[in-house]
N, C-alpha and C positions, 0 to 999 in steps of 0.2 A: 476659633469661634467662641464667643461668650453668649450665655443666656441670661435674660432678666428674670431674677426671683419675683414671683407674683404671689401676694398675699390674698388676693381676689381676682376673679375672672376679669380680663382686660375688657374696658367698656367698648372698645373699638378693635375687635380682633381682626387681623389682617389674614387674607388667604395664605396658607402655608407658613404662617408666623409660629415661630417655636419659642417657648418659655418654660421656665421652671414653676409648676404649681407647688406651693410650700407644704402641702399635705396636711396642714392644721386648719387654716382659715378657708383654703381653697384645695379641694381634694376631688378632682374630676371624677375618679372611679370608686371613692369612699372606702380605700384600703388602709388610711392613715400613714401613708408614706408620700414623701415628695416624688415628684416625677416630671420628666421632661415630656411635653405635651406639644402637639402640632394641631393648627386649626384647619379644618378641611372645607370651610365655607358653610358649614352646618353644626359641627360640634368639634370639641377637642378630643383628640386621640392620643393615648398613651403611646410613647415611643419606649421609655424604660423607667423602671423604679429606681429611686436612689437609696433604698433600703431603710430610710428613716424619714421623719418629718423634720423640716428646717425651721 
């Protein structure tokens, strides 16, 4: 399984779409770390942090 690195929130998010937020330009939970996120049709939910920004 491969995830796409995103530097900004995808313009057309797909239900249950999974991406990596880079943690610098796009940081859904504002913790300064890259993270794997999934879209639940309303918002991006963090699955796990990657311990650093990318």
